[in-house]
Backbone as ProteinMPNN parsed JSONL, in Angstrom:
{"seq_chain_A": "MTYAHVIGLGKSGIAAARLLVQRGYTVGLSDRGTDDRLEAQRQILEAEGITVHLGIGFTLAAFPETEKLIVSPGVPWDSPALEEARSRGVETLGEMELAWQTLGDRPWVGVTGTNGKTTTTALTAAIFSGAVYTLQPAAISALRPASWR", "coords_chain_A": {"N_chain_A": [[153.129, 34.491, -77.173], [151.89, 32.798, -80.234], [152.781, 29.176, -80.811], [154.168, 27.726, -83.818], [154.998, 25.024, -85.681], [157.273, 24.425, -88.45], [157.501, 21.75, -91.011], [160.297, 20.171, -92.398], [163.205, 21.672, -93.88], [162.968, 22.849, -96.661], [163.448, 25.263, -99.833], [160.289, 26.009, -99.86], [159.592, 25.182, -97.021], [160.794, 27.127, -95.255], [160.027, 29.903, -96.905], [157.812, 29.515, -95.602], [158.259, 29.334, -93.095], [159.568, 31.876, -92.342], [157.612, 33.648, -92.799], [155.561, 33.242, -90.975], [156.367, 34.727, -88.656], [156.574, 36.984, -89.391], [154.625, 37.275, -89.187], [153.765, 37.43, -86.748], [154.494, 34.644, -85.309], [155.742, 33.103, -82.967], [158.011, 30.416, -84.279], [159.134, 27.35, -84.933], [161.624, 25.174, -86.732], [161.713, 21.682, -88.115], [164.03, 19.27, -89.16], [164.45, 16.186, -91.002], [166.917, 15.558, -92.253], [170.391, 16.239, -92.452], [172.796, 17.406, -92.963], [175.666, 19.293, -94.57], [174.609, 21.192, -95.681], [172.284, 21.779, -94.668], [172.69, 22.244, -92.609], [173.632, 25.129, -92.362], [172.131, 26.752, -93.469], [170.542, 26.083, -91.062], [171.574, 28.163, -89.325], [171.149, 30.413, -90.422], [168.719, 30.718, -90.439], [167.914, 30.488, -87.178], [169.309, 33.321, -86.972], [167.488, 35.174, -87.763], [165.543, 34.734, -86.163], [164.121, 32.703, -85.883], [163.69, 28.699, -84.543], [165.941, 26.211, -85.173], [165.332, 22.372, -85.552], [167.429, 20.086, -86.467], [167.911, 16.472, -87.246], [165.452, 15.199, -86.735], [162.654, 13.967, -86.863], [158.789, 14.943, -86.942], [156.594, 15.623, -83.653], [153.916, 15.137, -81.205], [154.815, 15.357, -78.793], [157.886, 15.573, -78.541], [157.503, 17.77, -79.381], [155.453, 19.708, -78.101], [154.379, 22.397, -77.657], [153.204, 23.323, -80.094], [150.766, 24.993, -81.785], [149.671, 25.457, -84.42], [150.489, 23.769, -87.381], [152.622, 23.892, -89.77], [152.801, 21.863, -92.605], [155.618, 20.355, -95.432], [155.117, 19.294, -98.437], [155.739, 16.715, -99.054], [155.275, 15.155, -96.873], [153.359, 12.702, -95.706], [149.853, 13.103, -95.24], [148.244, 11.758, -93.867], [150.061, 10.316, -91.362], [151.665, 9.364, -88.752], [151.988, 11.672, -87.193], [150.901, 13.639, -88.074], [148.152, 12.246, -87.782], [147.947, 12.414, -85.295], [148.281, 15.046, -84.252], [145.841, 16.889, -85.522], [144.013, 15.309, -84.711], [144.46, 15.683, -81.931], [143.577, 18.416, -81.879], [144.954, 20.54, -82.892], [145.575, 23.273, -85.459], [146.215, 22.252, -88.044], [147.953, 23.018, -91.978], [148.443, 22.383, -95.07], [151.85, 23.633, -96.957], [150.453, 25.371, -99.55], [148.24, 25.825, -98.592], [149.037, 27.437, -96.076], [149.692, 29.811, -97.867], [147.673, 30.066, -99.648], [145.835, 31.541, -97.558], [147.266, 33.458, -96.593], [147.538, 35.001, -99.236], [144.81, 35.97, -99.49], [142.348, 37.446, -101.252], [143.916, 37.881, -103.579], [144.395, 37.104, -107.045], [146.711, 34.056, -108.17], [149.441, 32.454, -109.48], [150.632, 29.164, -108.975], [153.322, 27.079, -109.543], [153.877, 23.899, -109.634], [155.058, 20.364, -108.863], [157.507, 17.09, -110.156], [158.564, 17.228, -112.167], [159.994, 20.033, -114.78], [158.975, 22.521, -113.134], [160.517, 25.131, -113.284], [160.943, 25.315, -116.072], [157.92, 25.541, -116.671], [157.368, 27.66, -114.811], [158.891, 29.45, -116.348], [157.572, 29.988, -118.849], [155.551, 30.925, -117.76], [155.466, 32.981, -116.852], [155.97, 34.656, -118.937], [154.211, 34.429, -121.008], [152.368, 36.106, -118.592], [153.78, 38.296, -118.781], [153.555, 39.706, -121.501], [151.44, 40.245, -121.422], [150.952, 41.767, -120.246], [151.47, 42.238, -117.488], [153.724, 42.65, -114.042], [155.746, 40.632, -112.459], [156.299, 38.931, -109.944], [157.804, 36.375, -107.726], [158.056, 33.796, -106.158], [157.821, 31.35, -103.591], [158.64, 28.057, -104.659], [158.457, 27.721, -106.652], [156.442, 29.882, -107.685], [154.475, 32.036, -108.846], [153.367, 35.413, -108.568], [151.172, 37.712, -110.144], [153.072, 41.413, -110.083], [151.275, 43.635, -110.157], [148.742, 42.558, -108.631], [148.63, 42.492, -107.007]], "CA_chain_A": [[152.719, 34.211, -78.78], [151.172, 31.66, -80.583], [153.896, 28.5, -81.414], [154.213, 27.316, -85.545], [155.936, 24.639, -86.254], [156.869, 24.118, -89.948], [158.22, 20.817, -90.961], [160.903, 20.33, -93.897], [163.356, 22.796, -94.106], [163.757, 23.143, -98.36], [162.866, 26.171, -99.721], [158.914, 26.583, -99.571], [159.151, 25.749, -95.795], [161.582, 28.681, -95.321], [159.183, 30.954, -96.841], [156.764, 29.481, -94.586], [158.317, 29.726, -91.209], [159.387, 33.364, -92.641], [155.734, 34.249, -93.161], [154.219, 32.826, -90.145], [157.902, 35.072, -87.865], [156.109, 38.615, -90.258], [152.838, 37.591, -88.409], [153.444, 37.125, -85.348], [153.955, 33.912, -84.171], [157.277, 32.491, -82.432], [158.379, 29.161, -85.108], [160.452, 26.513, -84.767], [161.292, 23.839, -88.149], [162.304, 20.838, -88.063], [163.877, 18.14, -90.449], [165.054, 14.745, -90.813], [167.776, 15.916, -92.703], [172.075, 16.885, -90.904], [173.544, 17.898, -94.239], [176.068, 20.512, -94.741], [173.712, 22.915, -96.205], [171.173, 22.133, -93.792], [173.419, 23.39, -90.999], [174.299, 26.524, -92.574], [170.394, 27.614, -93.621], [169.633, 26.913, -89.464], [172.6, 29.407, -88.87], [170.814, 31.806, -91.179], [167.053, 30.992, -90.015], [168.708, 31.068, -86.253], [169.836, 35.148, -86.958], [166.382, 35.762, -87.325], [165.089, 33.874, -84.817], [163.682, 30.713, -86.374], [164.435, 27.919, -84.278], [166.108, 24.507, -86.451], [165.867, 21.384, -85.086], [168.371, 18.808, -86.848], [167.623, 14.818, -87.49], [165.014, 15.449, -85.349], [160.843, 14.11, -87.124], [158.316, 16.004, -85.67], [156.342, 15.148, -82.744], [153.771, 15.958, -80.9], [155.607, 14.794, -77.623], [159.29, 16.281, -78.909], [157.213, 19.628, -79.399], [153.985, 20.002, -77.013], [153.207, 23.236, -77.775], [152.716, 23.102, -81.513], [149.376, 25.017, -81.951], [149.918, 25.438, -85.683], [151.806, 22.974, -87.832], [152.667, 23.696, -91.83], [153.709, 21.149, -93.444], [155.926, 20.26, -96.827], [153.939, 18.278, -99.486], [156.626, 15.673, -99.399], [154.856, 14.374, -95.363], [152.272, 12.333, -96.006], [149.378, 13.52, -94.599], [148.263, 10.59, -93.135], [151.827, 10.249, -90.983], [151.154, 9.26, -87.407], [152.45, 12.311, -86.239], [150.338, 14.621, -88.343], [146.974, 12.354, -87.733], [147.557, 12.737, -83.914], [148.44, 16.486, -84.093], [144.751, 17.072, -86.266], [143.153, 14.643, -83.506], [144.329, 17.281, -80.356], [143.295, 20.086, -82.147], [146.407, 21.183, -83.587], [145.645, 23.224, -86.293], [147.061, 21.799, -89.381], [148.018, 22.908, -92.691], [149.81, 22.78, -95.862], [151.94, 24.988, -97.019], [149.858, 26.295, -100.21], [146.656, 26.054, -97.855], [149.692, 28.582, -95.821], [150.479, 30.573, -98.665], [145.995, 30.732, -100.006], [145.408, 32.377, -96.607], [147.821, 34.585, -96.76], [147.529, 36.173, -100.335], [143.598, 36.476, -99.852], [141.809, 37.701, -102.111], [144.63, 38.76, -104.491], [144.786, 36.261, -107.761], [148.153, 34.012, -107.986], [149.699, 30.813, -109.753], [151.208, 28.477, -108.542], [153.616, 25.252, -110.286], [154.52, 22.026, -108.84], [155.258, 19.244, -109.645], [158.172, 16.61, -109.92], [159.436, 18.03, -112.985], [159.466, 20.621, -115.185], [158.798, 23.261, -112.644], [161.078, 25.232, -113.555], [160.314, 25.498, -117.42], [156.458, 26.414, -116.775], [157.455, 28.882, -114.589], [159.605, 30.232, -117.081], [157.058, 30.257, -119.626], [154.251, 31.323, -117.468], [155.875, 34.033, -116.767], [156.64, 35.155, -121.035], [152.578, 34.458, -121.078], [152.022, 37.595, -118.157], [154.791, 39.623, -119.127], [153.175, 39.748, -123.092], [149.986, 40.663, -121.232], [151.484, 43.415, -119.404], [151.375, 41.83, -115.641], [154.661, 42.918, -114.168], [155.218, 39.681, -112.123], [156.613, 38.666, -108.206], [158.112, 34.701, -107.831], [157.611, 33.644, -105.401], [158.68, 30.52, -102.884], [157.918, 26.797, -105.096], [158.548, 28.686, -107.977], [155.548, 30.546, -107.962], [154.625, 33.782, -109.136], [151.151, 36.05, -108.519], [151.282, 39.812, -110.556], [152.87, 41.708, -108.607], [150.161, 44.613, -110.242], [147.489, 42.161, -108.079], [149.035, 42.922, -104.65]], "C_chain_A": [[152.021, 32.412, -78.991], [152.441, 30.782, -80.932], [153.701, 27.817, -82.824], [155.616, 26.858, -85.228], [156.012, 24.235, -87.964], [157.684, 22.88, -89.768], [158.374, 20.643, -92.59], [161.584, 21.704, -94.309], [163.763, 22.839, -95.862], [163.165, 24.382, -98.244], [161.427, 26.619, -99.103], [159.049, 26.357, -97.737], [159.781, 26.403, -95.076], [161.781, 29.176, -95.293], [158.103, 30.194, -96.237], [156.728, 30.484, -93.316], [158.793, 31.289, -91.097], [158.249, 34.29, -92.338], [155.234, 34.668, -91.892], [156.183, 33.916, -88.688], [156.512, 36.59, -88.563], [154.727, 38.09, -89.343], [152.702, 37.129, -87.368], [153.863, 36.079, -84.69], [155.639, 33.7, -83.945], [157.308, 30.619, -83.172], [160.093, 28.488, -85.159], [159.994, 25.319, -86.328], [162.177, 22.562, -87.69], [162.432, 19.953, -89.772], [164.64, 17.359, -90.699], [166.854, 15.026, -90.82], [169.309, 16.229, -91.465], [172.778, 17.403, -92.067], [174.261, 18.734, -93.492], [175.104, 21.838, -94.524], [172.832, 23.595, -95.103], [172.093, 22.784, -92.585], [173.625, 24.682, -91.39], [173.339, 27.251, -92.731], [170.33, 27.326, -91.751], [170.65, 27.699, -89.323], [171.489, 30.17, -89.334], [169.142, 31.775, -90.464], [166.874, 31.246, -88.248], [169.038, 32.775, -85.593], [168.826, 35.509, -87.255], [165.173, 35.168, -87.072], [163.732, 33.038, -85.048], [164.392, 29.836, -85.809], [164.492, 26.734, -85.016], [166.317, 23.872, -85.565], [166.056, 20.339, -86.333], [167.924, 18.225, -86.842], [166.854, 14.622, -86.919], [163.138, 15.167, -86.392], [159.931, 14.912, -86.03], [156.813, 15.22, -85.028], [155.448, 15.642, -82.011], [154.929, 16.447, -78.873], [157.32, 15.508, -77.929], [158.202, 17.884, -78.858], [155.936, 20.368, -79.395], [153.38, 21.528, -77.066], [152.644, 23.853, -78.664], [151.318, 23.805, -80.494], [149.2, 25.777, -83.051], [150.938, 24.522, -86.032], [151.903, 23.222, -89.141], [153.876, 22.3, -92.127], [154.045, 20.745, -94.745], [155.159, 18.836, -97.176], [154.9, 17.191, -99.441], [156.459, 14.881, -97.959], [153.309, 14.186, -96.196], [150.762, 12.788, -94.584], [148.499, 12.796, -94.036], [149.249, 9.414, -92.372], [151.091, 9.694, -89.661], [150.874, 10.147, -86.622], [151.544, 13.106, -86.505], [148.659, 13.646, -87.74], [146.673, 12.963, -85.991], [147.38, 14.174, -84.021], [146.584, 16.894, -84.793], [144.104, 16.517, -85.353], [143.579, 15.542, -81.844], [144.294, 18.626, -81.065], [144.314, 21.229, -82.605], [145.929, 21.807, -85.386], [146.907, 23.121, -87.468], [146.952, 21.856, -90.829], [149.128, 22.782, -93.815], [150.291, 23.809, -96.494], [151.711, 25.404, -98.405], [148.665, 26.195, -99.533], [147.287, 27.686, -97.555], [149.541, 30.227, -96.394], [148.849, 30.946, -99.201], [145.699, 31.026, -98.746], [146.039, 33.173, -96.333], [147.79, 35.432, -97.25], [145.882, 36.599, -100.194], [142.565, 36.46, -100.402], [142.647, 37.385, -103.634], [144.778, 36.907, -105.451], [146.916, 35.821, -107.908], [148.191, 32.788, -109.105], [150.479, 30.79, -108.947], [151.41, 27.223, -109.658], [154.282, 24.799, -109.11], [154.297, 21.482, -109.391], [156.742, 18.101, -109.226], [159.145, 17.151, -111.49], [158.419, 19.031, -113.643], [158.804, 22.084, -115.061], [159.595, 25.268, -113.436], [160.589, 26.337, -115.394], [158.763, 26.101, -117.553], [156.051, 26.787, -116.174], [158.316, 30.401, -115.343], [157.866, 30.911, -117.967], [155.692, 30.879, -118.639], [154.305, 32.735, -116.964], [155.957, 35.052, -118.544], [154.715, 35.091, -121.154], [151.747, 35.94, -120.065], [152.905, 38.175, -118.376], [153.53, 39.913, -120.879], [151.375, 39.823, -122.078], [149.599, 42.153, -120.132], [151.279, 43.292, -117.527], [152.945, 42.501, -114.831], [154.743, 41.404, -112.584], [156.153, 39.769, -110.581], [157.209, 37.586, -108.284], [158.451, 34.675, -106.715], [157.96, 32.443, -104.771], [157.864, 29.265, -104.008], [157.54, 27.267, -106.481], [157.16, 28.935, -108.676], [155.367, 31.712, -108.395], [153.37, 34.263, -108.829], [152.541, 37.583, -109.274], [151.925, 40.592, -109.838], [151.576, 43.721, -108.788], [148.8, 43.353, -108.859], [147.717, 42.257, -107.032], [148.366, 43.806, -103.915]], "O_chain_A": [[151.814, 31.421, -78.292], [153.352, 31.47, -81.391], [152.657, 27.168, -82.764], [156.66, 27.395, -84.857], [155.045, 23.836, -88.613], [158.418, 22.721, -88.793], [157.595, 20.762, -93.536], [160.993, 22.634, -94.858], [164.954, 22.859, -96.171], [162.566, 24.799, -97.253], [161.315, 27.369, -98.133], [158.636, 27.301, -97.064], [159.356, 26.365, -93.922], [162.71, 29.708, -94.685], [157.107, 30.631, -96.812], [156.097, 31.414, -92.812], [158.548, 31.949, -90.088], [158.15, 35.375, -91.766], [154.721, 35.739, -91.568], [156.855, 33.131, -88.019], [155.608, 36.92, -87.795], [153.922, 38.929, -88.94], [151.731, 36.487, -86.966], [153.777, 36.179, -83.466], [156.533, 34.109, -84.687], [156.693, 29.717, -82.602], [161.277, 28.795, -85.295], [158.937, 24.883, -86.785], [163.186, 22.609, -86.988], [161.748, 19.887, -90.793], [165.805, 17.753, -90.658], [167.71, 14.843, -89.954], [169.319, 16.369, -90.242], [173.691, 18.099, -91.622], [174.023, 19.054, -92.327], [174.933, 22.807, -93.785], [172.608, 24.741, -94.712], [171.906, 23.779, -91.885], [173.836, 25.441, -90.444], [173.382, 28.393, -92.276], [170.079, 28.325, -91.077], [169.939, 28.506, -88.724], [170.798, 30.632, -88.425], [168.561, 32.785, -90.065], [165.975, 31.985, -87.847], [169.032, 33.254, -84.459], [168.882, 36.724, -87.063], [164.096, 35.152, -87.668], [162.677, 32.897, -84.431], [165.578, 29.76, -86.129], [163.491, 26.188, -85.478], [167.138, 24.183, -84.702], [165.143, 19.872, -87.014], [166.834, 18.599, -86.411], [167.104, 13.673, -86.175], [162.465, 16.183, -86.567], [160.142, 15.321, -84.889], [156.098, 14.462, -85.683], [155.725, 16.821, -81.796], [155.395, 17.409, -78.263], [157.703, 16.038, -76.887], [158.465, 18.887, -78.195], [155.457, 21.204, -80.16], [152.263, 21.854, -76.665], [151.797, 24.728, -78.483], [150.922, 23.547, -79.357], [148.587, 26.831, -82.875], [151.979, 24.349, -85.399], [151.054, 22.61, -89.789], [155.056, 21.999, -91.947], [153.076, 20.658, -95.499], [154.803, 17.836, -96.554], [154.473, 16.471, -100.344], [157.307, 14.023, -97.712], [152.556, 14.904, -96.853], [150.849, 12.726, -93.358], [147.677, 13.551, -93.517], [149.294, 8.201, -92.573], [149.861, 9.64, -89.672], [150.074, 10.084, -85.689], [151.018, 13.594, -85.505], [147.881, 14.437, -87.209], [145.727, 13.613, -85.547], [146.224, 14.567, -83.869], [146.095, 17.441, -83.805], [143.302, 17.337, -84.906], [142.818, 15.833, -80.921], [144.907, 19.657, -80.788], [144.288, 22.46, -82.594], [145.925, 21.048, -86.355], [147.996, 23.669, -87.642], [146.14, 21.081, -91.336], [150.331, 22.983, -93.654], [149.614, 24.813, -96.712], [152.738, 25.924, -98.841], [147.799, 26.698, -100.247], [146.859, 28.728, -98.051], [149.376, 31.302, -95.816], [148.633, 32.158, -99.21], [144.625, 30.426, -98.702], [145.457, 33.986, -95.616], [147.888, 36.548, -96.74], [145.596, 37.625, -100.811], [141.748, 35.566, -100.184], [142.139, 36.799, -104.59], [145.101, 35.856, -104.897], [147.905, 36.55, -107.834], [147.167, 32.255, -109.533], [151.013, 31.683, -108.289], [150.577, 26.61, -110.325], [154.915, 25.182, -108.126], [153.549, 21.588, -110.364], [157.128, 18.191, -108.061], [160.359, 17.35, -111.531], [157.201, 19.177, -113.542], [158.312, 22.756, -115.967], [158.983, 26.224, -113.913], [160.158, 27.464, -115.642], [158.452, 26.963, -118.375], [154.823, 26.817, -116.102], [158.364, 31.607, -115.101], [157.261, 31.952, -117.709], [154.784, 31.325, -119.341], [153.343, 33.464, -116.725], [155.972, 36.274, -118.689], [154.185, 36.152, -121.483], [150.853, 36.644, -120.533], [152.633, 39.229, -117.802], [152.562, 40.627, -120.616], [150.351, 39.267, -122.473], [148.753, 42.913, -119.659], [151.017, 44.138, -116.671], [153.319, 43.197, -115.775], [153.788, 41.32, -111.813], [156.633, 40.861, -110.277], [157.382, 37.524, -109.501], [159.173, 35.543, -106.227], [158.826, 32.024, -105.54], [156.663, 29.413, -104.233], [156.511, 27.144, -107.147], [156.765, 28.477, -109.749], [156.303, 32.501, -108.271], [152.37, 33.545, -108.834], [153.671, 38.048, -109.118], [151.468, 40.653, -108.697], [151.28, 44.556, -107.932], [147.949, 44.076, -108.34], [146.941, 42.09, -106.091], [148.642, 43.955, -102.725]]}, "name": "protein", "num_of_chains": 1, "seq": "MTYAHVIGLGKSGIAAARLLVQRGYTVGLSDRGTDDRLEAQRQILEAEGITVHLGIGFTLAAFPETEKLIVSPGVPWDSPALEEARSRGVETLGEMELAWQTLGDRPWVGVTGTNGKTTTTALTAAIFSGAVYTLQPAAISALRPASWR"}
């Protein structure tokens, strides 16, 4: 199996890891954090077959088997670890690019940013509902109409 590594144990990183497992990848996930919330999430994900490494940042030296790397929006694209991965031919994608590839030709709406995501998502849902679309909430406060699946 191809090994994919996800950087970041936030909601979208967890969703990306689960998606990759569904697509047949062996998945590892790392996060520099070590708090109780992350530990609880680690236990849940490991029960699903996802290996979680807490308190460690991604490097190819630590995860040399990585063939596909999925990066949280909070990780600088020019970080040395990502530059090394790309220079060695590791397919390196942001979480949104993974979503785009997965959804293929299906229309979707993504809501991202620092502030106002919940409000904007609710407003977007109301607009689409008014247009008679049934919505399916997805990761990162994103919506995609269920009728477009």
